[in-house]
C-alpha positions as CSV (number, residue, x, y, z in Angstrom):
1,M,6.7,-40.1,-7.7
2,T,8.5,-37.1,-9.1
3,T,7.5,-35.5,-12.4
4,T,10.7,-33.4,-12.7
5,A,12.1,-35.2,-15.7
6,Q,8.9,-34.6,-17.6
7,E,8.6,-30.9,-16.8
8,F,12.2,-29.7,-17.0
9,P,15.2,-31.2,-18.8
10,L,17.8,-32.7,-16.4
11,E,20.9,-30.5,-16.4
12,F,24.4,-30.9,-15.0
13,G,26.7,-28.1,-13.8
14,L,30.1,-27.6,-12.4
15,D,30.7,-24.8,-9.8
16,T,34.0,-23.4,-8.5
17,F,34.9,-20.8,-5.9
18,G,38.2,-20.1,-7.7
19,D,40.0,-22.4,-5.2
20,R,43.7,-21.3,-5.0
21,G,45.7,-23.9,-6.8
22,A,49.0,-25.6,-6.1
23,D,51.9,-26.9,-8.2
24,E,52.8,-30.6,-8.3
25,Y,54.9,-30.1,-5.2
26,G,52.1,-28.5,-3.1
27,A,53.4,-24.9,-3.3
28,P,50.5,-22.4,-3.6
29,L,50.1,-20.8,-7.0
30,S,49.6,-17.0,-7.4
31,H,46.1,-15.7,-7.4
32,A,46.6,-14.6,-11.0
33,Q,47.6,-18.2,-12.1
34,T,44.7,-19.6,-10.2
35,I,42.3,-17.3,-12.1
36,R,43.9,-18.3,-15.4
37,D,43.5,-22.0,-14.5
38,V,39.8,-21.5,-13.8
39,V,39.4,-20.2,-17.4
40,E,41.0,-23.5,-18.6
41,Q,38.6,-25.5,-16.4
42,G,35.6,-23.7,-17.9
43,V,36.8,-24.4,-21.4
44,L,37.3,-28.0,-20.7
45,A,33.9,-28.3,-19.0
46,E,32.3,-27.4,-22.4
47,Q,34.4,-29.9,-24.2
48,A,33.4,-32.6,-21.7
49,G,29.7,-32.0,-22.3
50,V,28.8,-30.1,-19.1
51,D,25.7,-27.9,-19.4
52,V,26.6,-25.1,-17.0
53,F,29.9,-23.7,-15.5
54,S,29.5,-21.3,-12.6
55,I,31.8,-19.3,-10.4
56,G,31.0,-18.4,-6.8
57,E,32.0,-15.0,-5.4
58,H,34.6,-15.0,-2.6
59,H,37.1,-12.6,-1.2
60,T,39.8,-14.6,0.6
61,G,43.3,-15.9,-0.1
62,D,42.0,-19.4,-0.4
63,F,39.3,-18.3,-2.9
64,P,40.6,-15.3,-4.8
65,M,37.5,-14.9,-6.9
66,P,35.8,-11.5,-6.3
67,A,35.0,-10.8,-10.0
68,G,33.7,-14.1,-11.4
69,D,31.8,-12.3,-14.2
70,V,35.1,-11.1,-15.6
71,V,36.4,-14.6,-15.6
72,L,33.2,-15.9,-17.2
73,G,33.6,-13.4,-19.9
74,A,37.0,-14.9,-20.7
75,I,35.5,-18.3,-20.8
76,A,32.7,-17.1,-23.0
77,A,35.2,-15.9,-25.6
78,R,36.6,-19.5,-25.9
79,T,33.3,-21.4,-25.8
80,G,30.1,-21.5,-27.8
81,R,27.5,-23.7,-26.0
82,I,28.0,-24.0,-22.2
83,R,25.9,-21.7,-20.0
84,L,27.9,-19.4,-17.6
85,G,26.8,-18.2,-14.3
86,S,27.5,-17.2,-10.7
87,A,27.4,-19.7,-7.8
88,V,26.7,-17.5,-5.9
89,T,26.6,-13.7,-6.2
90,V,26.5,-12.2,-2.6
91,L,23.8,-9.7,-3.4
92,S,23.6,-8.5,0.2
93,S,26.9,-6.7,-0.1
94,D,26.6,-5.6,-3.8
95,D,24.3,-3.3,-5.7
96,P,21.5,-5.0,-7.6
97,V,21.7,-2.5,-10.4
98,R,25.4,-3.2,-11.0
99,V,24.9,-7.0,-10.6
100,F,22.2,-6.9,-13.3
101,Q,24.3,-4.7,-15.6
102,R,27.4,-7.0,-15.3
103,Y,25.5,-10.2,-16.0
104,S,23.3,-8.7,-18.7
105,T,26.5,-7.6,-20.3
106,L,27.9,-11.1,-20.0
107,H,24.6,-12.4,-21.4
108,A,25.2,-10.2,-24.5
109,V,28.8,-11.1,-25.1
110,S,28.1,-14.8,-24.6
111,G,25.2,-14.9,-27.0
112,G,22.6,-15.4,-24.3
113,R,24.4,-17.9,-22.1
114,A,24.6,-16.0,-18.8
115,E,22.7,-16.7,-15.6
116,V,22.9,-15.6,-11.9
117,I,22.4,-17.3,-8.6
118,I,21.8,-14.7,-5.9
119,G,22.3,-15.4,-2.2
120,R,22.7,-13.9,1.2
121,G,26.2,-15.3,1.5
122,S,27.4,-17.9,4.0
123,S,30.8,-16.4,3.4
124,T,30.5,-12.9,4.9
125,E,34.0,-11.5,4.1
126,S,32.4,-9.1,1.7
127,F,30.4,-7.3,4.4
128,P,33.3,-5.5,6.2
129,L,35.1,-5.2,2.9
130,F,32.4,-3.0,1.4
131,G,31.2,-1.4,4.7
132,Y,28.1,-3.4,5.5
133,D,26.9,-4.3,9.0
134,L,26.2,-8.0,9.6
135,A,23.4,-6.9,11.9
136,D,21.5,-5.9,8.6
137,Y,22.1,-9.4,7.1
138,D,18.4,-10.2,6.5
139,V,17.1,-6.8,5.5
140,L,19.9,-6.3,3.0
141,F,19.2,-9.5,1.1
142,D,15.4,-9.1,1.3
143,E,15.3,-5.6,-0.1
144,K,18.0,-6.2,-2.7
145,A,16.5,-9.5,-3.9
146,R,13.2,-7.8,-4.5
147,L,14.8,-4.9,-6.3
148,F,16.9,-7.3,-8.5
149,A,13.7,-9.3,-9.4
150,R,12.0,-6.0,-10.3
151,I,15.0,-4.9,-12.5
152,R,15.0,-8.3,-14.2
153,S,11.3,-8.0,-15.1
154,G,12.2,-5.1,-17.5
155,G,10.8,-1.7,-18.1
156,P,11.4,1.5,-16.1
157,V,12.2,0.8,-12.4
158,T,10.6,2.7,-9.5
159,W,11.7,1.4,-6.1
160,E,12.3,2.7,-2.6
161,G,14.0,1.0,0.4
162,T,16.5,1.5,3.2
163,T,19.6,-0.1,1.7
164,R,20.3,2.0,-1.4
165,P,19.0,5.3,-3.0
166,A,15.6,5.2,-4.5
167,L,14.9,4.7,-8.2
168,T,12.2,6.6,-10.1
169,G,11.3,5.5,-13.6
170,Q,15.0,4.4,-14.2
171,D,15.8,2.4,-17.3
172,V,18.5,-0.1,-16.3
173,V,20.6,-1.2,-19.3
174,P,21.7,-3.2,-21.2
175,H,18.4,-4.9,-21.9
176,T,18.6,-8.7,-22.4
177,E,17.6,-10.5,-25.6
178,G,15.4,-13.5,-25.6
179,G,13.5,-12.8,-22.4
180,P,14.5,-12.0,-18.8
181,L,18.0,-12.8,-17.5
182,P,18.0,-16.3,-16.0
183,V,18.2,-15.9,-12.2
184,W,18.0,-18.4,-9.3
185,I,17.9,-17.9,-5.5
186,G,20.5,-19.9,-3.6
187,V,19.2,-21.3,-0.2
188,G,21.2,-23.0,2.5
189,G,18.7,-23.8,5.1
190,S,16.1,-21.0,5.6
191,P,12.4,-21.7,5.0
192,Q,11.9,-17.9,4.7
193,S,14.3,-17.9,1.8
194,V,12.5,-20.7,0.1
195,V,9.2,-18.9,0.3
196,R,10.8,-15.7,-0.9
197,A,12.1,-17.5,-4.0
198,A,8.6,-18.7,-4.7
199,E,7.1,-15.2,-4.3
200,L,9.7,-13.6,-6.6
201,D,9.1,-16.1,-9.4
202,L,12.7,-17.4,-9.2
203,P,13.9,-21.0,-9.4
204,L,15.4,-22.5,-6.2
205,M,19.0,-23.7,-5.9
206,L,19.6,-25.7,-2.7
207,A,23.2,-25.5,-1.3
208,V,23.8,-28.8,0.6
209,I,27.2,-28.9,2.2
210,G,26.7,-31.4,5.0
211,G,24.5,-34.1,6.4
212,N,21.9,-36.2,4.7
213,P,20.7,-34.5,1.5
214,L,17.2,-35.9,2.1
215,R,16.8,-33.4,5.0
216,F,16.2,-30.9,2.2
217,V,13.1,-32.7,1.0
218,P,10.9,-30.4,3.2
219,F,12.4,-27.4,1.4
220,T,11.5,-28.7,-2.1
221,Q,8.0,-29.5,-0.8
222,L,7.6,-26.1,0.8
223,Y,8.7,-24.4,-2.5
224,R,6.3,-26.5,-4.6
225,K,3.4,-25.8,-2.1
226,A,4.2,-22.0,-2.0
227,R,4.1,-21.9,-5.8
228,E,0.8,-23.8,-5.8
229,T,-0.7,-21.5,-3.1
230,L,0.3,-18.4,-5.1
231,G,-1.4,-20.0,-8.2
232,R,1.8,-19.9,-10.1
233,P,3.4,-22.6,-12.3
234,R,6.1,-24.9,-11.1
235,L,9.7,-23.8,-11.6
236,P,13.0,-25.8,-11.6
237,I,14.8,-26.7,-8.4
238,G,18.6,-27.3,-8.4
239,L,21.1,-28.9,-6.0
240,H,24.6,-27.6,-5.4
241,T,26.9,-29.8,-3.4
242,P,30.7,-30.5,-3.0
243,G,32.5,-33.4,-4.5
244,H,35.4,-34.8,-6.5
245,V,35.8,-37.4,-9.2
246,A,38.9,-39.5,-9.8
247,A,39.7,-42.9,-11.3
248,T,38.9,-44.8,-8.1
249,D,37.1,-44.2,-4.9
250,E,40.4,-44.3,-2.9
251,E,42.1,-41.7,-5.2
252,A,39.2,-39.4,-5.0
253,F,39.1,-39.5,-1.2
254,E,42.8,-39.0,-0.8
255,Q,42.9,-36.1,-3.3
256,F,39.8,-34.3,-1.9
257,V,39.1,-35.0,1.8
258,P,42.5,-33.9,3.4
259,R,42.4,-30.6,1.5
260,M,38.8,-30.0,2.5
261,R,39.6,-30.8,6.1
262,E,42.6,-28.4,6.1
263,T,40.5,-25.7,4.5
264,M,37.8,-26.1,7.2
265,R,40.5,-26.0,9.8
266,R,41.7,-22.6,8.5
267,L,38.1,-21.3,8.4
268,M,37.2,-22.6,11.8
269,P,38.2,-19.4,13.8
270,S,36.0,-17.2,11.7
271,R,33.1,-19.6,11.1
272,G,32.9,-21.3,14.5
273,F,32.4,-24.8,13.3
274,R,34.2,-28.0,14.3
275,V,36.5,-29.7,11.9
276,P,35.1,-33.2,11.1
277,T,37.2,-36.3,11.7
278,I,38.3,-38.5,8.9
279,E,35.6,-41.0,10.0
280,Q,33.0,-38.3,9.8
281,F,34.2,-37.5,6.3
282,R,33.8,-41.1,5.3
283,Q,30.2,-40.9,6.5
284,E,29.7,-37.8,4.3
285,V,31.1,-39.6,1.3
286,G,28.8,-42.5,2.0
287,E,25.3,-43.0,0.6
288,D,23.6,-40.8,3.2
289,G,26.2,-38.0,3.2
290,A,26.4,-34.7,1.3
291,L,29.8,-35.2,-0.4
292,Y,29.9,-36.7,-3.9
293,V,33.4,-38.1,-3.9
294,G,34.5,-41.2,-5.7
295,S,35.0,-43.0,-9.0
296,P,32.6,-42.0,-11.9
297,E,30.4,-45.0,-11.1
298,T,30.2,-44.2,-7.4
299,V,29.4,-40.5,-8.0
300,A,26.9,-41.3,-10.7
301,R,25.0,-43.8,-8.6
302,K,24.7,-41.3,-5.7
303,I,23.5,-38.5,-8.0
304,A,21.0,-40.8,-9.7
305,A,19.7,-41.9,-6.2
306,N,19.2,-38.4,-4.9
307,V,17.9,-36.4,-7.9
308,P,14.5,-38.1,-8.0
309,R,14.2,-38.1,-4.2
310,L,14.8,-34.3,-4.0
311,D,12.7,-33.5,-7.0
312,V,15.5,-31.6,-8.7
313,S,16.1,-31.1,-12.4
314,R,19.6,-29.6,-12.0
315,F,22.7,-31.0,-10.3
316,D,25.7,-28.8,-9.8
317,L,28.9,-30.3,-8.4
318,K,31.1,-27.9,-6.5
319,F,34.5,-29.2,-7.5
320,A,38.1,-28.5,-6.4
321,M,39.6,-27.5,-3.1
322,P,42.4,-25.1,-2.2
323,L,45.9,-26.4,-3.0
324,M,44.7,-29.0,-5.4
325,P,46.9,-29.2,-8.5
326,Q,45.4,-28.3,-11.9
327,R,46.1,-31.8,-13.2
328,E,43.7,-33.4,-10.6
329,I,41.1,-30.7,-11.2
330,L,41.1,-31.1,-14.9
331,E,40.8,-34.8,-14.6
332,A,37.8,-34.4,-12.3
333,V,36.2,-32.0,-14.8
334,E,36.7,-34.4,-17.7
335,L,35.5,-37.5,-15.8
336,Y,32.4,-35.6,-14.6
337,G,31.4,-34.6,-18.1
338,T,32.3,-37.6,-20.0
339,K,31.7,-40.4,-17.5
340,V,29.4,-39.3,-14.6
341,V,26.8,-37.3,-16.5
342,P,26.1,-40.0,-19.2
343,R,26.0,-42.7,-16.5
344,V,23.5,-40.7,-14.4
345,R,21.3,-40.3,-17.5
346,E,21.6,-44.1,-18.2
347,L,20.7,-45.1,-14.6
348,L,17.7,-42.8,-14.5
349,G,16.6,-44.0,-17.9
350,E,16.8,-47.6,-16.8
351,R,14.6,-46.9,-13.8
352,E,12.0,-45.2,-15.9
353,L,11.9,-48.3,-18.2
354,Q,11.5,-50.5,-15.2
355,K,8.6,-48.4,-13.9
356,G,6.9,-48.7,-17.3
357,A,7.5,-52.5,-17.6
C-alpha cells in the first residue's frame, strides 16, 4: 500500500517540447509562431487549474525550443500561481553555473515559481551543436549533476572536474529566496541514474515513453531503498509520459497517434528505432500501455490506476505533437485541467474511502 498521498500532495503538470504547430490546413507554422503559441498554452494551463507547466529543451525543426527558460519568463509575466519548469534541461551539453543562473533568475521574476528537471538527454542534438562528444555521455552528466547539486545547496562553491574549469570559493548568483531552487533528476531507464538522484538529495522524475508503466516499479523501489540506506528522508517521485485529451477516445486517437507516428518516422534514421504499427499504438493507448490518450474519463481512470501502483505524487502529461493545430492543443490543455485532474482526485478519493470502510 502506498503512502504517497499522505507524505506529498498529489500534483499534476503539463509538459511540452515546443512541438512545431500547424494551421488548420496542416501547413507548418513558423518557429516564432510556435513559440508564441506555447506561451498561450502556459497561460491557459494556469486558468485550467494545472499545478505545473514545463518546457523541455530541444534543438530541431520539429521542436524549436532551445531556450525554454525565456519562454517560461514570458508565461510568468502573465500568470501568478502555476509553477514553471524545464522538462528536461540537457545538463550534459550545458554549463551548470549558467543553468542555475537562468533558472534562479526565473525563480526571482516569477515570485518563487521556478523549478528544473535535469537529465542526460535522450535527444542528443545538442551535443554536436555545442561541441560535446557523445563518447563522454555518462561522465558529462555525472560531473555536471554533482556540480549543479553543489551550487544549488548555496554558499561559496569549490569544485574540480574534467568537464569544465574548476571553481574556487565562487559565489554563484542570484541567490534564491525561500530555500534551494527546486530541482528533479529525470530518468529514462538507468538504475545508476536512480541511485545518483537519491545520493544527490533530488526528487526523481520517471520518463515513461513506451511499454507497460509498471515496469518502472523497480525504479521507484530502488530509489526508496537507496534513500533508506543513506539514512535520508523520502522525497517525491514523479511520472512524465505522453498523451492527449479530446472529447472522445476516437477523436483523441485520430488527433494524436498519426502525428506521433509520423514524428517517429522522421526521427527513425537518427534514433535507430522502429516505427510502431497502428495496432501497436492501440496497445500503448490501452490499460497496460504508456500513452494516456482518450476522453477525460479514459485518461483520468488510467492515471488513477497507475499513480498508486508506481508510488508517485506527481503526474506530468507530455502533450501535443508536431503539426498539431493550436485549437486541438488548447482543447487538450483545458480538458486536462478542468476535467481530467478533478476526476483523478475524485477516483483516488473514492478508493481511499472504500479502504477505510
